N, C-alpha and C positions, 0 to 999 in steps of 0.2 A: 369409295376408292381407298380409304385408309385400310379397311379390312382386307380388301383384295390385294393391296400391296404387301401387307403382312403375310397373307396366305401364300403369295408367290415367293416371298423370301424364305418361308418355311419349306415350301415344296422344292425349291432349288437346292436347299441344304439337304433335304431327304434324298433327292435324286443323286446327288454327289456321294453321299454316304452309302446308299444302296449299290451304286455302280462300283465303288471301291470294294465293298464287301462281297459282291456276287460275281463280278467278272474277273477272270484270271488273265486274259490277254490284254496287253497294253493298248492296242489300237481301239477296240470298242470302249474300254474304260476311259480313255482320253476323250473320245467323242461324247460319252455321256457326261463327263465332268465339264466339258466345254458347254454342252447344252444346259447343264445345271447353272453354270455361271451366267449364261444368257438369261435364264429365268430369274435368277437373283438380281441381275441388273435391271430387268424390267420391273420387278417388284420394288426395288429401291427407287426407281424413277417415279412410279405411281405413288409410293408412300411420300416422297418429297413433294411432288406436285399437289398432293392432297393437303399439305400443310402450308403451302404458299398463300400469302395474302394477295387477293386480286388487285390489279393496278388501280381500279376505281376506288378502292377502299384505302389506299395509301395517302398519307398527307404530304 
């Protein structure tokens, strides 16, 4: 899960950079950037959840 979260963070960043570099029109570019932000949020959630201590292990 940690690795998958990190890969999703990286993929979201690459999608956003590629959209800004390759798309000239503002509409499609904004759509790709919003999708990239969604991928980054998903990656961040997975990365954080992988580092949480389970409730049964807490004192």
